[in-house]
C-alpha positions in Angstrom: 24.2 -7.7 74.8 26.6 -5.3 73.0 28.8 -8.2 71.9 25.7 -9.9 70.5 24.9 -6.9 68.4 28.4 -6.6 67.2 28.6 -10.2 66.2 25.2 -9.9 64.4 26.5 -6.8 62.5 29.7 -8.6 61.5 27.7 -11.6 60.3 25.4 -9.4 58.3 28.4 -7.5 56.9 30.1 -10.7 55.8 26.8 -12.1 54.3 26.2 -9.0 52.3 29.7 -9.4 50.6 28.6 -12.5 48.7 26.5 -12.2 45.6 25.6 -14.9 43.0 24.9 -14.0 39.4 23.2 -16.2 37.0 24.7 -17.2 33.6 22.6 -14.5 31.8 23.5 -11.7 34.3 26.5 -9.4 34.8 27.4 -7.1 37.6 28.7 -3.6 37.0 31.0 -2.8 39.9 31.7 0.8 41.1 34.5 1.5 43.6 33.9 4.7 45.6 31.6 5.9 42.9 33.9 5.2 40.0 33.5 2.4 37.5 35.8 -0.5 38.4 34.9 -3.6 36.3 32.2 -6.0 35.1 32.0 -9.3 36.9 30.0 -12.5 36.5 28.5 -15.0 36.3 29.0 -17.0 39.5 30.0 -15.9 43.0 30.9 -12.2 43.3 32.4 -10.7 46.4 31.5 -7.1 47.1 33.0 -4.9 49.8 30.1 -3.0 51.4 30.3 0.8 51.6 33.3 0.8 49.3 31.8 -1.0 46.4 28.4 -1.1 44.8 27.1 -3.6 42.2 24.3 -3.1 39.6 22.9 -6.2 37.9 22.4 -6.2 34.2 20.6 -8.9 32.2 22.0 -10.1 28.9 19.0 -11.9 27.6 17.0 -10.6 24.6 14.2 -8.2 25.7 10.9 -8.1 23.9 9.5 -4.5 24.1 6.1 -3.6 22.9 6.0 -0.2 21.2 2.7 1.6 22.0 0.4 2.5 19.1 1.5 5.6 17.4 -0.5 8.1 15.2 1.3 8.4 11.9 0.5 10.6 8.9 1.7 9.0 5.7 3.3 10.9 2.8 -0.1 10.8 1.0 -1.8 12.4 4.1 -3.5 9.3 5.4 -3.8 9.0 9.2 -3.1 5.6 10.6 -2.3 3.9 14.0 0.8 1.7 14.0 2.3 -0.4 16.7 5.4 -2.6 16.7 7.7 -4.9 18.7 11.4 -4.3 19.3 13.9 -7.1 20.1 17.1 -6.0 21.8 19.7 -7.1 24.2 22.6 -5.6 26.2 26.0 -6.4 24.8 28.1 -4.0 27.0 26.7 -3.8 30.5 29.0 -1.0 31.6 27.9 1.4 28.9 24.3 0.5 29.3 24.5 1.7 33.0 26.9 4.6 32.6 25.8 6.1 29.2 22.1 6.3 29.9 20.0 6.5 33.0 17.3 4.0 32.0 18.1 2.2 28.8 14.7 0.5 28.6 12.8 3.8 28.7 15.2 5.4 26.4 14.8 2.7 23.8 11.0 2.8 24.1 10.9 6.6 23.5 13.5 6.3 20.6 11.5 3.5 19.0 8.3 5.6 19.0 9.9 8.7 17.5 11.8 6.7 14.9 8.7 4.7 13.8 6.8 7.9 13.3 9.6 9.5 11.4 10.3 6.5 9.1 6.7 5.6 8.3 5.8 9.3 7.7 8.1 9.2 4.7 6.1 6.5 2.9 2.7 6.2 1.4 -0.1 4.0 2.8 0.4 1.3 0.1 4.0 1.0 1.0 3.2 0.6 4.7 0.8 -2.3 3.8 2.9 -4.0 1.2 6.6 -3.3 2.1 6.7 -4.1 5.8 10.0 -6.0 5.6 11.7 -3.0 4.1 10.2 -0.7 6.7 11.2 -3.1 9.6 14.8 -3.1 8.3 14.9 0.7 8.0 13.6 1.2 11.6 15.9 -1.5 13.0 19.0 0.0 11.3 18.3 3.5 12.7 17.6 2.1 16.2 20.7 0.0 16.2 22.9 2.9 15.2 21.4 5.2 17.9 21.6 2.6 20.7 25.1 1.3 19.9 26.6 4.0 22.1 24.6 2.7 25.0 25.9 -0.9 24.5 22.6 -2.1 23.2 22.1 -4.3 20.1 18.7 -4.1 18.4 18.2 -7.5 16.8 14.8 -7.0 15.1 11.8 -4.7 14.7 8.4 -6.0 13.6 5.4 -3.8 12.7 2.4 -5.6 14.1 -0.7 -3.6 13.0 -1.5 -0.8 10.7 -5.1 0.3 11.8 -7.2 2.4 9.4 -10.6 4.1 10.1 -13.8 2.9 8.4 -13.9 5.5 5.7 -10.3 4.6 4.6 -11.1 0.9 4.6 -14.1 1.6 2.3 -12.0 3.7 0.0 -9.4 1.0 -0.3 -12.1 -1.6 -1.1 -13.4 0.7 -3.9 -9.9 1.2 -5.2 -9.3 -2.6 -5.2 -12.6 -3.2 -7.1 -11.8 -0.5 -9.7 -8.4 -2.1 -10.1 -10.0 -5.5 -10.7 -12.4 -4.1 -13.3 -9.5 -2.4 -15.0 -7.5 -5.6 -15.2 -10.5 -7.5 -16.6 -11.0 -4.9 -19.3 -7.3 -5.0 -20.2 -7.3 -8.8 -20.4 -10.5 -8.7 -22.6 -9.0 -6.1 -24.9 -5.8 -8.2 -25.2 -7.9 -11.2 -26.1 -9.8 -9.3 -28.8 -6.5 -8.0 -30.2 -5.0 -11.5 -30.4 -8.2 -12.9 -31.9 -8.3 -10.2 -34.6 -4.6 -10.9 -35.4 -5.3 -14.6 -35.9 -8.4 -13.9 -38.0 -6.3 -11.6 -40.2 -3.8 -14.4 -40.7 -6.5 -16.9 -41.5 -8.1 -14.5 -44.1 -4.7 -14.1 -45.8 -4.3 -17.9 -46.1 -7.9 -18.3 -47.4 -7.5 -15.6 -49.9 -4.3 -17.2 -51.3 -6.1 -20.6 -51.6 -9.7 -20.4 -53.0 -10.1 -24.2 -52.6 -9.6 -23.7 -48.9 -12.6 -21.4 -48.8 -14.8 -24.1 -50.3 -13.5 -26.7 -47.9 -14.2 -24.4 -45.0 -17.7 -23.7 -46.4 -18.5 -27.4 -46.6 -17.1 -28.0 -43.1 -19.3 -25.3 -41.7 -22.4 -26.8 -43.4 -21.5 -30.2 -41.9 -21.3 -28.6 -38.4 -24.6 -27.0 -38.8 -26.3 -30.2 -40.1 -25.4 -32.1 -36.9 -28.5 -30.7 -35.1 -32.0 -31.9 -36.1 -33.6 -28.5 -35.9 -31.2 -27.0 -38.5 -32.3 -26.3 -42.1 -29.6 -25.9 -44.7 -30.2 -23.8 -47.8 -27.6 -24.2 -50.5 -27.1 -21.0 -52.5 -27.3 -21.3 -56.3 -24.2 -19.8 -58.0 -25.0 -16.9 -60.4 -22.7 -18.4 -63.0 -25.0 -21.4 -63.2 -27.9 -19.2 -63.9 -26.2 -17.7 -67.0 -25.2 -21.2 -68.2 -28.8 -22.5 -67.9 -30.2 -19.5 -69.9 -27.6 -20.2 -72.6 -28.7 -23.8 -72.8 -32.4 -22.9 -73.0 -31.7 -20.4 -75.8 -29.7 -23.0 -77.8 -32.5 -25.5 -77.4 -35.1 -23.2 -78.7 -33.1 -22.3 -81.7 
């Protein structure tokens, strides 16, 4: 009976020595509590009691950052959430330098996002997301590099506004559209007046052009059946007629 227990203990001891790590895994080995080396992938032999192994995954981790209350530089309160993509590049530092690197990155991402977004106005949050993503990623990458972590990307998913702010933005957009329409109309009037000025200069230099334009206008009016054209009688012709009548009487 005792021999059976001893044999079973030996078999269990030998079985616990062998560990298999996948291609995307590494094992951080400690010898009597002190860091020894990083092993893997494949078959890893660990001496129980003397050695201890902690598995670390090297694949990219997608971490959802909870929604954060952010006050923009122009004092607008919004809720913002994001996604952080990171991976472990130095397994030994990820285990030794920080107790729980996943929780540490989550907390750091929340505080960094509030700090960075709070320095910008609401319009910048809505229109310059790529720049804000890059700023947050750079800060996170610098902070987590001492933990052996590489932050690959940060993406802001949603910027949620309350109903009153949405209505205010809609009014602002409508006012901006009206302003642009008035500016375009004014520019059109200015260009038309400039062209009319040039045309007046040309017509004043060529009196015959005025007569031709006059006849062309009469022709355009006469194309409709309901139009009645009245030809004005020149004042000079009146003087000439009176002279002829006076000569005839004499």
